[in-house]
C-alpha positions as CSV (number, residue, x, y, z in Angstrom):
1,M,-0.2,0.1,0.1
2,S,1.2,3.5,-0.6
3,D,2.5,5.3,2.1
4,K,0.6,8.4,0.6
5,I,-2.7,6.9,1.4
6,L,-1.8,6.7,5.0
7,T,-0.6,9.9,5.3
8,G,-3.5,11.4,3.5
9,L,-6.1,9.8,5.9
10,E,-4.0,11.6,8.6
11,A,-3.8,15.1,6.8
12,D,-7.1,15.1,4.7
13,Y,-9.2,12.5,5.7
14,E,-12.4,13.4,3.4
15,S,-10.2,14.0,0.3
16,M,-8.4,10.8,0.5
17,V,-11.4,8.9,1.4
18,E,-12.8,10.0,-1.9
19,K,-9.7,9.2,-3.5
20,I,-9.6,5.7,-2.2
21,L,-13.3,5.3,-3.5
22,R,-12.3,6.3,-6.4
23,Y,-9.4,3.6,-6.9
24,C,-12.1,0.9,-6.0
25,F,-14.7,1.3,-8.3
26,S,-14.3,1.4,-11.7
27,R,-14.9,4.4,-14.1
28,S,-18.0,3.4,-15.0
29,V,-19.4,3.1,-11.5
30,E,-23.2,4.5,-11.3
31,P,-23.5,7.8,-9.3
32,E,-25.7,6.2,-6.8
33,L,-23.7,3.2,-6.0
34,F,-20.8,5.2,-5.6
35,A,-22.5,8.1,-3.2
36,R,-24.0,4.8,-1.3
37,A,-20.8,3.6,-0.8
38,R,-19.3,7.2,0.1
39,D,-22.2,7.5,2.6
40,E,-21.6,3.9,4.5
41,V,-18.1,4.6,4.9
42,R,-18.7,8.1,6.5
43,K,-20.4,6.4,9.1
44,V,-17.3,4.8,10.2
45,D,-15.4,6.6,12.8
46,P,-12.2,8.1,11.2
47,D,-9.9,6.5,13.7
48,I,-11.2,3.0,12.6
49,V,-10.7,3.5,8.8
50,R,-7.2,4.6,9.5
51,A,-6.3,1.7,11.9
52,D,-7.9,-0.8,9.1
53,F,-5.7,1.0,6.5
54,R,-2.7,0.8,8.9
55,A,-3.2,-2.8,9.8
56,C,-3.5,-3.7,6.1
57,N,-0.4,-2.3,5.5
58,V,1.6,-4.4,7.9
59,F,-0.4,-7.8,7.7
60,D,1.8,-10.2,5.6
61,C,0.9,-13.7,5.8
62,C,2.7,-14.4,2.3
63,S,4.9,-17.0,3.5
64,R,2.3,-19.0,5.0
65,L,0.1,-19.3,2.1
66,S,1.3,-23.1,1.7
67,E,-0.1,-23.9,4.4
68,V,-3.8,-23.7,3.2
69,K,-4.9,-26.9,2.6
70,I,-9.0,-25.8,1.9
71,P,-10.4,-25.4,-1.2
72,T,-9.9,-21.6,-2.1
73,L,-11.6,-19.2,-4.7
74,I,-9.8,-16.0,-5.7
75,I,-12.0,-13.5,-7.4
76,C,-10.4,-10.5,-9.0
77,G,-11.4,-8.1,-11.3
78,D,-8.5,-7.3,-14.1
79,N,-9.2,-3.3,-13.3
80,N,-8.5,-3.7,-9.9
81,V,-6.2,-0.7,-8.8
82,M,-6.5,-1.6,-4.9
83,T,-5.4,-5.2,-5.1
84,P,-3.9,-5.8,-8.7
85,L,-4.3,-8.9,-10.4
86,A,-0.8,-9.7,-10.1
87,L,-1.6,-10.2,-6.1
88,S,-4.6,-12.6,-7.1
89,Q,-2.1,-14.4,-9.1
90,Q,0.4,-14.8,-6.7
91,L,-1.8,-16.3,-4.3
92,Q,-3.1,-18.4,-6.5
93,T,0.3,-19.7,-7.3
94,S,1.0,-20.0,-3.6
95,I,-2.2,-21.9,-2.3
96,S,-2.2,-25.6,-3.7
97,G,-5.2,-25.9,-6.0
98,A,-6.4,-22.4,-5.3
99,R,-8.7,-21.4,-8.4
100,L,-8.2,-17.8,-9.6
101,H,-11.7,-16.1,-11.3
102,V,-11.0,-13.2,-13.6
103,I,-14.0,-10.6,-14.0
104,P,-12.6,-8.9,-17.3
105,G,-13.5,-5.0,-16.6
106,G,-13.9,-5.6,-12.7
107,S,-12.9,-3.5,-10.0
108,H,-11.6,-4.2,-6.4
109,M,-15.5,-3.7,-5.4
110,L,-16.6,-6.3,-7.7
111,M,-19.4,-7.7,-5.3
112,L,-21.2,-4.5,-5.5
113,E,-20.9,-3.3,-9.5
114,R,-21.1,-6.9,-10.4
115,P,-23.2,-8.6,-7.9
116,A,-25.0,-11.2,-10.1
117,E,-21.8,-12.3,-12.0
118,F,-19.6,-12.4,-8.9
119,N,-22.7,-14.4,-6.9
120,T,-22.7,-16.6,-9.4
121,I,-19.2,-17.6,-9.6
122,I,-19.4,-18.4,-5.8
123,R,-22.4,-20.3,-6.5
124,D,-21.1,-22.5,-8.9
125,R,-18.1,-22.9,-6.8
126,L,-20.0,-24.3,-4.1
127,L,-22.5,-26.1,-6.0
128,E,-19.0,-28.2,-7.3
129,L,-17.6,-28.5,-4.2
130,G,-21.0,-30.2,-3.0
131,S,-21.0,-32.3,-5.6
């Protein structure tokens, strides 16, 4: 994560939250959906948001990914700016048997912008595991 995000959350919280949300959603996001997401973030205490980003910045369990022994589904948009596709590909390589599903044109907020497609991917994987 860029130190600019952490610094920005301290220096100009509202402006940085707006930028973060812009990074999370695709450029074609419906304005109403973006506004709802922004409103939800604004309900959260800024100290909690800052702590969340600091925790994400220091969390690293990459050296332990080979220990994962359960079915793993990774879903990523190929336009994900916050967590780029290369990181999802690295997860897939590091977790034995992991499946990666890439949604063309998808952003970081796939579950909000493309809920039907996102849910179908999960449903199909669960049905496959159940059979």
